C-alpha positions in Angstrom: 170.4 145.7 106.8 167.0 147.3 106.6 166.7 150.7 104.9 164.1 153.1 106.4 162.7 155.9 104.3 160.9 158.7 106.1 158.0 160.0 104.0 157.9 163.7 104.3 154.5 165.3 104.4 152.8 162.0 104.9 151.0 160.3 107.9 153.1 157.1 107.3 156.6 156.0 107.1 157.6 153.3 104.7 160.1 150.5 105.4 161.7 148.4 102.7 161.6 144.7 103.6 163.3 143.3 100.4 163.6 144.1 96.7 159.8 143.4 96.3 158.0 144.3 99.5 157.5 147.3 101.7 155.7 147.8 105.0 154.1 151.0 106.2 153.2 152.3 109.6 150.9 155.2 110.5 152.2 158.2 112.4 149.8 159.8 114.9 150.1 163.4 115.6 149.1 164.8 119.1 145.3 164.9 119.5 143.1 168.0 119.8 142.2 167.3 123.4 145.7 166.6 124.5 147.1 169.7 122.8 144.4 171.9 124.4 144.9 170.5 127.9 148.7 170.9 127.7 148.4 174.4 126.3 146.0 175.3 129.2 148.5 174.1 131.8 151.3 176.1 130.3 149.2 179.3 130.1 148.2 178.9 133.8 151.8 178.4 134.8 152.8 181.6 132.9 149.8 183.6 134.2 149.5 183.0 138.0 146.7 185.6 138.4 144.4 183.9 136.0 141.4 182.3 137.9 139.2 181.4 134.9 139.8 179.1 132.1 137.7 178.0 129.1 138.7 175.1 126.8 136.5 174.3 123.8 136.8 171.7 121.1 134.3 171.2 118.2 135.0 167.5 117.7 133.4 164.1 117.6 136.7 162.3 118.3 136.3 159.8 121.2 138.4 156.8 120.2 140.0 153.8 121.8 143.8 153.8 121.6 146.2 150.9 121.0 147.0 150.6 124.7 143.3 150.3 125.5 143.1 153.8 126.9 140.9 156.4 125.3 141.2 159.9 123.9 139.7 161.2 127.2 143.0 160.3 128.9 144.5 163.2 126.9 143.0 165.5 129.5 145.7 164.3 131.9 147.9 166.9 130.2 146.1 169.5 132.3 148.3 168.4 135.2 152.0 167.7 135.5 151.7 165.1 138.2 149.5 162.0 138.5 146.3 162.2 140.6 147.1 159.3 142.9 150.4 160.8 144.2 151.2 163.3 146.9 152.6 165.8 144.4 149.5 165.3 142.3 147.2 166.0 145.2 149.2 169.1 146.1 149.0 170.3 142.5 145.2 169.9 142.4 144.8 171.7 145.7 146.7 174.7 144.2 144.5 174.4 141.1 141.3 174.5 143.3 142.5 177.6 145.1 142.4 179.4 141.7 139.6 177.5 139.9 137.3 175.7 142.4 134.4 175.1 140.0 134.7 172.8 137.1 131.9 173.0 134.5 132.0 170.5 131.6 129.5 170.5 128.8 129.0 168.0 126.0 126.6 169.1 123.3 125.1 167.0 120.4 125.3 163.9 122.6 123.6 161.6 120.1 125.3 163.1 117.1 128.0 160.4 117.2 128.0 156.8 118.2 130.7 157.5 120.8 128.6 160.2 122.5 127.4 158.0 125.4 130.8 156.2 126.0 132.5 159.6 125.9 130.2 160.9 128.7 130.8 157.8 130.8 134.6 158.0 130.4 134.5 161.8 131.0 132.6 161.3 134.3 135.1 158.7 135.4 138.0 161.1 134.6 136.4 164.0 136.5 136.0 161.8 139.6 139.5 160.4 139.3 141.2 163.8 138.9 139.1 166.1 141.2 137.3 163.8 143.7 139.3 160.7 144.5 142.6 162.5 145.5 140.7 163.9 148.4 138.9 160.8 149.6 139.8 161.3 153.2 138.6 164.9 153.1 135.9 166.8 151.2 137.0 167.7 147.7 137.7 171.4 147.2 136.2 171.2 143.8 132.6 171.6 142.7 131.9 169.5 139.5 129.0 170.3 137.1 128.5 168.1 134.1 126.0 169.4 131.5 124.7 167.1 128.8 122.8 168.6 125.9 121.0 167.2 122.9 117.6 168.7 122.1 116.6 165.6 120.0 116.6 163.4 123.1 113.2 164.9 124.1 112.9 164.0 127.8 114.6 162.6 130.9 113.5 159.0 130.3 115.0 158.9 126.8 118.2 160.6 127.9 118.7 158.0 130.7 117.9 155.1 128.3 120.4 156.4 125.7 123.2 157.0 128.2 122.8 153.5 129.7 122.2 151.4 126.5 125.6 149.7 127.0 129.0 149.8 125.4 127.4 149.2 122.0 123.9 149.2 120.6 122.5 149.4 117.0 120.6 152.3 115.4 117.2 152.3 117.1 114.1 154.2 118.1 113.5 155.1 121.8 109.8 155.3 122.7 108.7 156.7 126.1 105.5 158.0 127.5 105.3 161.7 127.1 103.8 164.4 129.3 101.9 165.8 126.3 102.9 169.0 124.4 104.9 171.3 126.6 107.0 174.2 125.3 109.1 174.3 128.5 109.5 171.7 131.3 111.9 171.2 134.2 112.4 167.8 136.0 114.7 166.6 138.7 115.9 163.0 138.7 118.9 160.8 139.5 120.7 159.8 136.3 123.1 156.9 136.1 126.4 157.9 134.5 129.0 155.2 134.8 128.8 153.2 138.0 126.9 155.9 140.1 123.7 157.8 140.0 123.9 161.6 140.2 121.3 164.2 141.0 120.2 165.7 137.7 118.2 168.7 136.6 116.6 168.3 133.2 115.6 171.4 131.2 113.5 170.6 128.1 112.5 173.3 125.6 110.3 172.2 122.8 109.7 174.9 120.2 110.4 175.8 116.6 111.8 179.1 115.3 108.9 180.3 113.0 105.7 182.3 113.3 104.0 179.6 111.2 105.1 176.2 110.1 103.9 174.1 107.2 105.1 170.5 106.8 104.6 168.6 103.5 105.4 164.9 102.9 106.1 164.5 99.2 106.2 160.9 98.0 107.3 160.6 94.4 106.9 157.1 93.0 108.7 156.3 89.8 107.9 153.2 87.6 110.8 151.0 86.9 110.7 148.3 84.2 113.9 146.1 83.9 115.5 146.3 80.5 118.2 144.2 79.0 121.9 143.9 79.6 124.4 144.2 76.8 124.5 140.4 76.5 120.8 140.2 76.0 119.9 138.9 79.5 117.2 140.7 81.5 118.3 143.1 84.1 117.7 142.3 87.7 115.5 144.6 89.8 118.5 145.9 91.6 120.3 146.7 88.4 117.2 148.5 87.0 116.7 150.6 90.1 120.4 151.5 90.3 120.3 152.6 86.7 117.2 154.8 87.0 117.4 155.9 90.6 120.0 158.6 90.2 118.2 160.2 87.3 114.8 160.0 89.0 116.2 161.3 92.3 117.8 164.3 90.5 114.6 165.1 88.7 112.5 164.9 91.8 114.9 167.1 93.8 114.9 169.7 91.0 111.1 169.7 90.9 110.8 170.2 94.7 113.3 173.1 94.6 111.5 174.6 91.6 108.2 174.4 93.5 109.7 176.0 96.6 111.1 178.9 94.6 107.9 179.4 92.7 106.1 179.7 96.0 108.3 182.7 96.9 110.9 181.1 99.1 113.5 183.8 100.1 116.1 181.2 100.8 115.9 177.5 100.3 118.0 174.7 101.8 118.0 171.2 100.2 119.5 168.3 102.2 120.8 165.0 100.8 123.6 162.7 102.0 125.4 162.1 98.7 128.0 164.9 98.1 128.5 164.1 94.4 124.7 164.1 93.9 124.5 167.6 95.4 127.0 168.9 92.8 125.0 167.2 89.9 121.9 169.0 91.3 123.8 172.3 91.4 124.6 171.8 87.7 121.0 171.0 86.8 119.7 174.0 88.7 122.1 176.5 87.1 122.7 175.4 83.5 120.7 174.6 80.3 117.3 175.7 79.2 115.7 174.6 82.5 118.0 176.6 84.8 116.2 178.1 87.7 118.8 180.5 89.1 122.2 181.9 88.3 125.4 179.9 89.3 126.3 182.4 92.1 122.9 181.9 93.7 123.5 178.2 94.5 126.2 176.9 96.9 127.1 173.5 98.2 128.0 173.1 101.8 129.5 169.8 103.0 132.7 168.4 104.5 134.5 168.5 101.2 134.3 172.3 101.1 137.6 173.9 102.2 137.6 175.5 105.7 138.1 179.0 104.4 135.3 178.6 101.8 133.0 177.2 104.5 133.7 180.1 106.8 132.8 182.5 104.0 129.5 180.7 103.2 128.2 180.5 106.8 128.8 184.2 107.6 127.2 187.3 106.3 127.1 188.8 103.8 127.6 185.7 101.6 125.3 183.6 103.8 122.4 185.9 103.3 123.0 186.4 99.5 122.7 182.8 98.5 119.2 181.8 97.2 119.7 178.0 97.4 122.0 176.0 99.7 122.6 172.3 98.9 123.9 170.6 102.1 124.6 167.3 103.8 123.6 167.0 107.4 127.2 166.9 108.6 128.1 170.0 106.5 125.2 171.9 108.2 126.1 171.1 111.8 126.6 174.0 114.1 125.5 176.7 111.6 122.2 178.7 111.1 120.7 180.4 108.2 118.1 183.0 109.5 116.8 184.0 106.0 115.8 180.4 105.1 112.1 179.9 104.9 111.9 176.6 103.0 113.8 173.4 103.9 113.6 170.3 101.6 115.1 167.1 102.9 115.5 163.9 100.8 114.8 161.0 103.2 117.1 158.0 102.5 115.5 154.6 102.6 118.5 153.0 104.4 119.8 153.3 108.0 116.3 154.8 108.7 116.8 155.4 112.4 120.0 157.4 111.9 118.4 159.3 108.9 115.4 160.3 111.1 117.8 161.4 113.8 119.5 163.7 111.3 116.1 165.1 110.2 115.3 166.1 113.8 118.5 168.2 113.7 118.5 169.6 110.2 115.0 171.1 110.3 116.4 173.7 112.7 119.0 175.2 110.3 116.8 178.2 109.7 117.0 180.5 112.7 118.9 183.4 114.2 119.5 187.0 113.3 120.3 188.7 110.0 120.8 192.3 108.7 118.0 193.8 106.6 119.8 195.2 103.5 117.2 198.0 103.1 117.1 199.3 106.7 120.5 198.0 108.0 118.7 196.8 111.1 119.1 193.4 112.8 116.1 191.2 112.1 115.1 188.0 113.8 114.7 185.1 111.4 112.6 183.3 114.0 109.6 185.4 113.0 109.4 184.0 109.5 106.7 181.7 108.1 108.5 178.5 107.3 107.8 175.4 105.2 109.4 171.9 105.6 109.2 169.4 102.7 110.1 165.7 103.4 110.9 164.2 100.0 110.6 160.4 99.7 111.7 158.8 96.5 110.4 155.3 95.8 110.0 152.9 92.8 107.2 150.7 91.5 108.5 147.6 89.7 106.7 146.7 86.5 107.4 143.1 85.6 105.1 140.3 84.3 106.1 137.8 87.0 105.3 140.1 89.9 101.8 140.5 91.2 101.3 144.3 91.4 98.6 144.0 94.1 100.8 141.9 96.4 103.8 144.2 95.7 101.8 147.3 96.5 100.4 145.8 99.7 103.8 145.4 101.1 105.2 148.6 99.6 102.3 150.8 100.9 102.8 149.3 104.4 106.5 150.2 104.3 105.7 153.8 103.1 103.0 154.2 105.7 105.3 153.1 108.4 108.0 155.5 107.2 105.5 158.4 107.1 104.3 157.7 110.6 107.8 157.4 111.9 108.9 160.6 110.1 105.9 162.6 111.3 106.3 161.3 114.9 110.0 162.3 114.9 109.3 165.8 113.8 106.4 166.4 116.2 108.4 164.9 119.1 111.3 167.2 118.3 109.2 170.3 118.1 106.5 169.6 120.8 107.9 166.9 123.0 105.0 164.6 121.9 104.5 162.5 118.8 101.1 164.1 118.0 99.2 160.8 117.6 95.5 160.7 118.1 95.5 159.2 121.6 98.8 157.6 122.4 100.9 160.1 124.4 104.4 159.0 123.4 107.8 160.6 122.6 109.3 159.0 119.4 113.0 159.5 119.4 115.3 157.8 116.7 119.0 157.6 117.7 122.1 156.4 116.0 124.2 153.5 117.1 126.3 153.5 120.3 129.9 152.3 120.2 133.4 153.6 119.9 136.1 153.0 117.3 139.8 152.6 117.6 142.2 155.2 116.4 143.2 153.1 113.4 144.3 154.2 110.0 144.3 151.6 107.2 145.8 151.9 103.8 142.3 151.2 102.5 141.1 154.5 104.2 143.4 156.4 101.8 142.0 154.5 98.7 138.4 155.2 99.8 139.1 158.8 100.6 140.7 159.4 97.2 138.0 157.7 95.2 135.3 159.5 97.1 136.9 163.0 96.9 137.8 162.4 93.2 134.1 161.7 92.4 133.1 164.9 94.2 135.8 166.9 92.4 134.7 165.6 89.0 131.1 166.6 89.8 132.0 170.1 91.0 132.8 173.2 88.9 136.5 173.0 88.1 138.5 173.5 84.9 138.0 170.6 82.5 141.8 170.0 82.3 141.9 169.6 86.1 138.9 167.3 86.0 140.6 165.2 83.3 143.6 164.7 85.5 141.5 163.6 88.5 139.3 161.3 86.4 142.3 159.6 84.9 143.7 159.1 88.4 140.4 157.8 89.6 140.2 155.1 86.9 143.8 154.1 87.3 143.4 153.8 91.1 140.5 151.4 90.7 142.6 149.3 88.4 145.9 149.4 90.3 144.6 149.1 93.9 142.1 146.3 93.2 144.6 143.5 94.1 144.0 143.5 97.8 144.5 140.8 100.4 143.8 140.6 104.1 145.9 138.0 105.9 145.5 136.7 109.4 147.9 134.4 111.2 146.7 132.7 114.3 149.1 131.8 117.2 147.1 128.7 117.8 148.6 125.8 115.9 145.4 124.0 115.0 143.2 127.0 114.5 140.4 126.6 112.0 139.1 129.3 109.7 136.3 129.2 107.1 138.3 131.7 105.1 140.3 128.6 104.2 138.7 126.9 101.2 139.5 123.4 102.2 138.1 123.8 105.7 134.7 125.0 104.6 134.6 122.6 101.6 135.1 119.7 104.0 132.1 120.9 106.1 129.9 121.4 103.0 130.7 118.0 101.6 130.2 116.2 104.9 126.8 117.8 105.5 125.5 117.6 101.9 126.6 114.1 100.8 123.8 111.6 100.3 125.2 109.1 102.9 125.4 111.7 105.7 123.6 110.8 108.9 120.7 112.9 110.3 122.5 112.9 113.7 126.2 112.9 112.8 128.9 112.1 115.3 130.1 115.2 117.2 133.6 113.7 117.2 133.8 114.4 113.5 136.4 117.2 113.3 134.9 118.5 110.0 131.6 119.2 111.7 133.0 121.1 114.6 132.4 124.8 114.1 134.8 127.1 116.0 133.6 129.4 118.7 134.8 132.4 116.7 132.2 131.8 114.0 128.6 132.9 113.7 126.2 131.9 111.0 123.5 134.4 110.2 121.3 133.5 107.2 123.5 133.2 104.2 126.6 134.6 105.8 129.4 133.5 108.1 130.8 136.1 110.4 134.3 135.1 111.6 136.1 136.9 114.5 139.8 137.4 113.9 140.6 139.1 117.2 143.1 136.3 118.0 145.0 136.8 114.8 147.9 138.9 113.7 146.5 140.6 110.6 147.9 142.8 107.8 146.4 144.4 104.7 148.4 143.9 101.5 148.2 145.7 98.2 149.9 143.7 95.4 151.2 145.3 92.2 151.8 142.9 89.3 154.6 144.7 87.5 155.2 141.7 85.1 152.0 142.7 83.3 152.8 145.4 80.7 149.5 147.2 81.2 149.8 147.2 85.0 153.4 148.5 84.8 152.4 151.3 82.4 149.3 152.2 84.3 151.3 152.3 87.6 153.6 154.9 86.0 150.7 156.9 84.7 149.0 156.8 88.1 152.1 157.9 89.9 152.4 160.9 87.5 148.7 161.9 88.0 148.9 161.5 91.8 152.0 163.6 92.0 150.4 166.3 89.8 147.4 166.4 92.1 149.5 166.5 95.3 152.0 169.1 94.0 150.4 171.0 91.2 150.9 174.7 91.0 148.8 175.2 87.9 145.5 174.0 89.5 144.3 174.5 93.0 143.3 171.0 94.0 141.5 170.9 97.4 143.4 169.6 100.4 140.9 166.8 101.0 141.9 165.4 97.6 145.6 166.2 97.7 146.1 164.4 101.1 145.0 160.9 100.0 146.6 161.5 96.6 149.9 162.0 98.4 149.4 158.9 100.5 148.6 156.7 97.5 151.7 158.0 95.8 153.8 156.9 98.8 152.1 153.5 98.9 152.7 152.8 95.1 156.1 154.3 94.7 159.3 152.2 94.9 162.8 153.3 95.7 164.5 151.6 92.7 163.3 151.0 89.2 164.1 147.9 87.3 162.6 144.5 86.5 160.4 143.3 89.4 157.9 140.5 88.8 155.6 141.7 91.6 155.8 144.1 94.5 153.5 144.7 97.5 152.9 147.3 100.2 151.6 145.9 103.5 150.6 147.3 106.9 150.0 145.4 110.2 146.7 146.1 111.8 147.3 146.6 115.5 143.7 145.9 116.6 141.7 143.2 118.3 138.5 144.3 116.6 138.4 142.7 113.2 135.7 140.5 111.7 135.3 138.8 108.4 132.1 138.3 106.4 131.8 135.3 104.1 129.1 133.6 101.9 127.7 130.5 103.6 128.7 128.2 100.8 131.3 130.0 98.8 133.0 126.8 97.6 130.0 126.6 95.2 131.3 129.7 93.4 134.7 128.2 92.5 135.2 126.1 89.3 138.0 123.6 89.5 140.0 123.1 86.4 141.4 119.6 86.0 144.7 120.6 84.2 146.4 122.5 87.0 143.7 122.2 89.7 143.4 125.9 90.0 140.2 127.6 91.1 138.9 130.7 89.3 136.2 133.0 90.6 133.4 133.9 88.3 131.4 136.9 89.6 129.3 139.2 87.4 128.7 141.9 90.0 131.4 142.0 92.7 130.2 145.3 94.0 126.8 143.8 94.8 128.5 141.0 96.7 130.6 143.5 98.7 127.5 145.6 99.5 125.5 142.6 100.7 128.2 141.1 102.8 129.1 144.6 104.2 125.5 145.1 105.4 125.8 141.8 107.3 128.5 143.4 109.4 127.8 147.1 109.6 125.5 149.7 108.0 128.2 152.3 107.6 131.9 153.0 107.8 134.9 151.5 106.0 134.4 148.1 104.5 137.4 146.4 102.9 138.1 145.7 100.1 137.4 149.2 98.9 137.6 148.0 95.2 136.0 144.6 95.0 137.9 142.3 92.7 137.6 138.8 94.0 140.2 136.4 92.6 139.0 133.7 94.9 135.7 134.2 96.6 133.6 137.1 97.9 134.4 138.4 101.4 134.5 141.6 103.3 136.1 142.8 106.6 135.6 145.5 109.1 138.5 146.6 111.4 138.7 148.9 114.4 135.0 148.7 115.3 133.0 146.2 117.4 130.2 144.7 115.3 126.7 144.6 116.7 125.3 141.6 114.8 121.7 141.1 113.8 121.7 137.9 116.0 122.4 140.0 119.1 119.5 142.3 118.1 117.1 139.3 117.7 117.9 137.8 121.1 118.0 141.1 123.0 114.7 141.9 124.9 115.4 145.6 124.3 114.6 145.3 120.6 111.4 143.1 120.6 109.8 145.2 117.8 112.9 145.3 115.6 111.8 142.3 113.4 108.7 143.8 111.7 107.9 147.3 110.4 104.2 146.5 110.6 104.5 145.4 114.2 106.1 148.8 115.0 103.3 150.6 113.0 100.6 148.7 114.9 102.3 149.6 118.2 102.3 153.3 117.4 98.9 153.6 115.9 96.4 151.0 117.2 94.4 151.7 120.2 92.6 149.3 122.6 89.0 149.0 121.5 87.7 149.4 125.1 89.7 152.6 125.5 88.4 153.8 122.2 84.7 153.3 123.2 85.4 155.0 126.5 86.9 157.9 124.7 83.9 158.2 122.3 81.4 158.0 125.3 83.2 160.9 127.0 83.0 162.9 123.8 79.3 162.3 123.3 78.2 162.3 127.0 
């Protein structure tokens, strides 16, 4: 008999398999779109005189579901009957008698990778529900689909973005521009899905300020690798990682100080690291170098509670704060009309997505506010404003590095970034990149691609560790911080034993995640007696179709496997058993504490981890595990090309032991080979065998696909892109000069 325990207050239920092992499954609540659609139908049924209906949802939640449908299908709840039935046609005819015009608007189209797929699926749904049921006659409905995203600049870029396929990487879209134009209207036919539709494009290029100053602040910090505790010299990566946070914090402080000294009435500082913002808040408000009082600095990001966020984005508190520290996601959809100085720290990774965010966040200062002296409404659009683009970089000082050659490459990278950054801002404000002669629109956009509605146990570990770090950096009672810090350390220790297992239904399936399989290939290829042209019949040299080799990495597709993630808890070890008990106590205190007000974003993953770790019966158990089946066909594994090299075989019991000095670096490097962002497992890298990573629930756009795609011919070289933007044909240049002097 199997005992099932329903976990109250959790998004999972836990099933006991035997005295050692448990399995969990995720529970999915009704989605936002489905709930809204069903509620709208019920309201229309209860109010027969209503002939207008507005449904709004502030979400970025397009996802693929387990049955291969999508969250757009949730709109079906608007009707009781299916569209392809006679009762369904009758129901829609009655709907048309009350509401004949259907207007659908999707804003911030490029703000999420699923924006373009969402629009295509939405267009299909509108045709299926309101057009196709009336194929033999003219539909009684008039359908209007409005797509909005000011950062997409013009009709050519919009069409390219919508039709970039089911998936595409972060990129820059470059099109010819019509020059600077504050307002332009164009009529075209735009392809959405399988058909082209008549489209009216309205483009407004402007900026809410009476005068705008843009500064590009490049702060270069010298880095000299020191020594590790064992006397060995630090790697460049270790040295930068050690110094970068301190230098970035100092540089952000100096830029904010400069802005306030220049008389900024309200200043916004943007960065993507939520914990960093809280450290910056501490530096700005405490100690001898404090610039402002604590109540004059506020942090606004996704970790701020909804009620607190509402207070911060509305008057009077919105207009009282002197300095706002924000992430781009925390600033979406809100405006700060008193802001006259915006400082943005530009990350040096995922540069296309970062530039896209810059094009949005520079508009946070706009709107109306109340003058405290006169009590009159004042337009913030009439202010003089200043934008500061902060770029942190490092100069390596080491004897074996030629400083001239290093600076040659580094200056080229910085110049490329500056030109891209300037072109992005000018295109967003004026519709044209503002280059000397080339009339182009320079539009960076994020990746295109949807994700499955998938909840891994690893998500809860990542959420807890991330929110714990933020809580510790924030202003809370020291006793509460101590509880969270203890739980954070214990979580990293207890949840580090993680495995991902995939079982193929094919009997003779090969996998390079199997040590012996890859070792056989390595030995066959590298032995002295190997032939230059080996026999293709040699089974050890046959690489399966589900494997791709890119540089030093293998990428293995596990879509044909039944996979599950497993957390193992080694209770036979005294320290593990004691630490597990301590962690359970800390997690329970965080989730249920009445003494301290822990934020819900921390309490929820704490509660989930408590459920994953807890067992029904105490007693002597050598080892226990909690596992969850991954119901997805989108799962890929990243492996080092020659990982058998990392294992040392011991002759006594023929066991292999992994020796890795920096597992986090391995995880980061392997993770970047699969995806630039999102969940990468394992969350806590602790490799008992060899380094590996996995990504589940998302289709991976590999670098190999980018190289062989004719759409991304400039993606291989920053300098090539710089030349394309800046260099002019010599004949055109002479002609231009002759015209100027003639």
